[in-house]
C-alpha positions as CSV (number, residue, x, y, z in Angstrom):
1,S,84.7,116.0,66.6
2,P,85.2,118.5,69.4
3,Q,84.9,122.2,68.6
4,T,86.0,125.4,70.5
5,A,83.6,128.0,71.7
6,G,83.7,131.1,69.4
7,T,85.7,129.4,66.7
8,P,83.9,129.0,63.4
9,F,83.6,125.5,62.0
10,S,82.3,124.1,58.7
11,I,79.1,122.1,58.4
12,T,77.5,120.6,55.3
13,V,73.7,120.1,55.1
14,T,72.2,117.9,52.4
15,A,68.5,117.9,51.5
16,K,67.4,114.2,51.3
17,D,64.2,112.5,50.3
18,A,62.6,109.6,52.1
19,Y,65.0,107.2,50.4
20,E,68.1,109.1,51.3
21,N,68.6,110.5,47.8
22,T,69.9,114.1,47.6
23,V,67.1,116.4,46.4
24,L,69.0,118.2,43.7
25,N,66.3,120.8,43.0
26,H,66.2,122.0,46.7
27,T,67.5,125.6,46.8
28,S,65.7,127.3,49.7
29,P,67.6,128.4,52.9
30,A,66.9,126.5,56.1
31,T,67.0,127.6,59.7
32,I,69.8,126.2,61.9
33,S,69.9,126.1,65.7
34,D,71.6,124.1,68.5
35,N,70.8,122.9,72.0
36,T,73.1,125.6,73.5
37,G,71.1,128.4,72.0
38,T,74.2,130.2,70.9
39,L,74.7,129.1,67.3
40,T,75.1,131.7,64.6
41,P,74.1,132.3,61.9
42,A,70.5,131.2,62.3
43,L,69.8,130.7,58.6
44,T,71.8,128.9,55.9
45,G,72.4,130.4,52.5
46,N,70.7,129.0,49.4
47,F,71.3,125.3,48.7
48,T,73.0,124.4,45.5
49,N,72.1,121.0,44.0
50,G,70.5,120.1,47.4
51,I,73.6,120.9,49.4
52,W,74.7,123.9,51.6
53,S,78.1,124.2,53.3
54,G,79.1,127.0,55.5
55,N,80.7,128.1,58.8
56,V,78.8,128.3,62.1
57,T,79.9,129.4,65.5
58,I,78.8,128.3,68.9
59,T,79.9,130.3,72.0
60,K,78.7,128.1,74.9
61,S,80.9,125.2,76.0
62,Q,78.8,122.1,76.5
63,N,78.9,118.3,75.9
64,D,76.4,116.5,73.7
65,V,75.6,119.4,71.4
66,R,73.4,118.8,68.4
67,I,72.6,121.1,65.5
68,T,69.1,121.0,64.1
69,V,68.3,122.1,60.5
70,S,64.7,122.9,59.6
71,G,63.1,123.9,56.3
72,N,60.1,123.1,54.1
73,G,58.4,121.3,56.9
74,K,61.4,118.9,57.3
75,Q,64.0,118.6,60.0
76,G,67.4,116.9,60.5
77,V,69.8,116.7,63.4
78,S,73.5,116.3,63.5
79,N,75.5,113.8,65.5
80,Y,76.4,114.7,69.1
81,F,79.6,116.6,69.6
82,N,81.3,118.7,72.3
83,I,82.2,122.4,72.5
84,S,85.2,123.2,74.7
85,A,85.9,126.6,76.3
86,A,87.9,129.1,74.4
87,P,91.3,130.1,75.8
88,L,91.6,131.8,79.2
89,H,90.4,135.4,79.1
90,H,89.8,136.5,82.7
91,F,88.8,135.4,86.2
92,S,85.6,135.7,88.1
93,I,85.5,136.0,91.9
94,N,82.6,135.1,94.2
95,N,80.6,137.9,95.9
96,I,82.4,139.0,99.0
97,I,80.4,140.4,101.9
98,D,81.9,142.8,104.5
99,Q,84.7,141.2,106.6
100,I,86.4,141.6,109.9
101,A,90.1,142.5,109.8
102,G,92.2,139.4,110.7
103,D,89.4,136.9,110.2
104,P,89.8,134.4,107.3
105,F,87.2,134.2,104.7
106,L,86.7,132.0,101.6
107,L,87.7,133.4,98.2
108,S,86.5,131.5,95.1
109,V,88.1,132.2,91.8
110,T,87.0,130.7,88.4
111,A,89.0,130.8,85.1
112,R,86.7,132.1,82.3
113,D,86.9,132.5,78.6
114,V,85.6,135.6,76.7
115,Y,82.1,133.9,76.6
116,Q,82.0,133.3,80.4
117,N,82.6,129.6,80.0
118,I,84.7,127.9,82.7
119,V,88.1,127.1,81.3
120,K,88.4,123.7,83.0
121,S,91.9,123.1,81.6
122,F,93.3,125.9,83.6
123,S,95.4,124.4,86.5
124,E,97.9,127.1,87.3
125,T,97.8,129.7,90.1
126,V,96.9,133.4,90.5
127,D,98.6,136.2,92.4
128,I,96.3,137.8,94.9
129,A,96.3,141.5,95.9
130,D,93.9,144.0,97.5
131,N,93.5,147.7,97.9
132,S,94.9,147.6,101.5
133,G,98.0,145.7,100.6
134,T,97.5,143.4,103.5
135,V,95.8,140.4,101.9
136,S,97.4,137.0,102.4
137,P,98.2,134.6,101.0
138,L,99.6,136.4,98.0
139,R,99.2,133.4,95.7
140,S,96.5,130.8,95.3
141,G,96.9,127.1,95.2
142,N,96.7,125.3,91.8
143,F,93.3,125.5,90.2
144,Q,91.3,122.2,89.7
145,D,88.8,122.0,86.8
146,G,89.3,125.8,86.3
147,A,88.5,126.8,89.9
148,W,90.2,127.5,93.2
149,T,88.7,128.2,96.6
150,G,90.8,129.0,99.6
151,N,90.9,131.1,102.8
152,V,92.4,134.6,102.6
153,V,92.8,137.2,105.3
154,V,92.9,141.0,105.2
155,T,94.5,142.5,108.3
156,Q,93.8,146.2,107.8
157,A,90.4,147.9,108.2
158,I,89.5,149.6,104.9
159,S,86.3,150.8,103.2
160,N,85.7,149.8,99.6
161,N,88.3,147.1,99.5
162,R,88.6,145.0,96.3
163,I,90.6,141.9,95.6
164,T,92.4,141.5,92.3
165,V,93.7,138.3,91.0
166,T,96.2,138.0,88.1
167,R,97.4,134.8,86.4
168,T,100.8,134.0,87.9
169,G,103.3,135.0,85.2
170,G,100.5,136.2,82.9
171,T,98.2,139.2,82.2
172,E,94.7,137.8,82.7
173,T,93.0,139.3,85.7
174,G,89.7,139.4,87.7
175,Q,88.3,141.7,90.4
176,S,85.9,141.2,93.2
177,N,83.1,143.4,94.2
178,L,83.8,146.2,96.6
179,F,83.5,145.2,100.3
180,D,84.4,146.8,103.7
181,V,86.9,145.4,106.2
182,N,86.0,146.5,109.7
């Protein structure tokens, strides 16, 4: 079933013999990992009657994730499942080079969770501002798959300008790098 990045979920690991019988006397911990490289913890606790249950956390959103358990020279893998992004936390903005006042340039904004995953479900808008107070438009179009790209214009020359975006009606923000407008 789908899981959410950063939210612990329970797994159960059962030590089995070649005939799929539970190995009741298996008690040693096993290493656990996944194909995102972000699973914690990396080691189970001790098994009881050949079984260990516990919570794990994966912080990278990705499809077709599998968990691998290894111990005593044996290995097992889980079914495939998906990890979706956590809720919107902030926005990232593409690198902006120096600009010329009055000339449009592309602004790319991406919705991110606390783990830097793209929040593809975000389809709202952001308010756009800058240090000069002359950026337009003042609002983006609707995001698609967690991203928006559009032309903006700054009409006043300014050193060390920065664009700030804020979720329309919300508090989540993002800032660009500093750039000059000549």
